[in-house]
C-alpha positions, 0 to 999 in steps of 0.5 A: 536502507542503502539510499539514507538520505531518502528515509523518512524516520517520522512516524507522523510522515509514515502514517501519512503515506499510509493515509494517503495510500489508497491501494496496498500491494501484498505481496506473499509467497507461494511454495517459493514463489512470490504474489502480489496483489493489489487491495483497497487496504483499511488500517490501525495505529494504535499502542505505536502498532500498524493494523492493516486490515483486508478482505477477501472472497472466501476462497482462491488463490489468496486464501489459499497462499495465506492458509498454506503460509501467513508471513507478508510484506506490503506497500504503499505509494503516493505522490508519484511522479514522474522526475524527466532528464535530458536522456532517458537514462536522466529519468527519475520518479519522485515517491513517498513509500512505505514497506512492513513484513510480517504475518497476516491472520485470518479474523474469525468471528462476527465482531472482529469481521466487523470492527476491520471492515468498518477500518477499511471503509472509514480509510476508503471512504474518508467518513467516521462513520460507523458500518452497519454489516449484517451477518449473511454479508459477514458469514461471506466474506473473509477479512484479514489483518496484517499485525505489522512487526515493522515498517519503513519509509522511503521518499525522493523528492525532485530538487530544484536544478531538476526541471520537469518540460512541460507537456506541451514540450514533453510531447514534441521531444518525444515526438520528434526523437523518435523519428 
């Protein structure tokens, strides 16, 4: 990582980013062309292993790509906010993000799918409920997991010297600068 001072090294902080984020961007490779898709996800972190869970229709571009090449990366982010500067080139962004790599695997049995969908629902709803999925529902959806081999975190926190104008100041400055 080029900016070591921005690296998130503590596993609890990285897991906090994963817990706060609701959309995961899954990066796949379609015949050497990148394909990135935003997805709802669920996760588990057990025995120092991060596993992400996704669902999809039974057919489509994502499904076809994964069948042909299951190498993948993911990105999640949270706590994002523009930090405006006096000039456009002095703007920056506040954020926390996590990026990871490995492979995506299709869950074959309905028991595996049920478990994956429960992780997904737990994360998205923030409820500790065990959902019951009927066989027909499970047969009509594909569920995938990504057991993450490696993941890193990065953050950009606004320092006290940076001033973000109030919304009305920002509007007035932009409005008159553009005339």
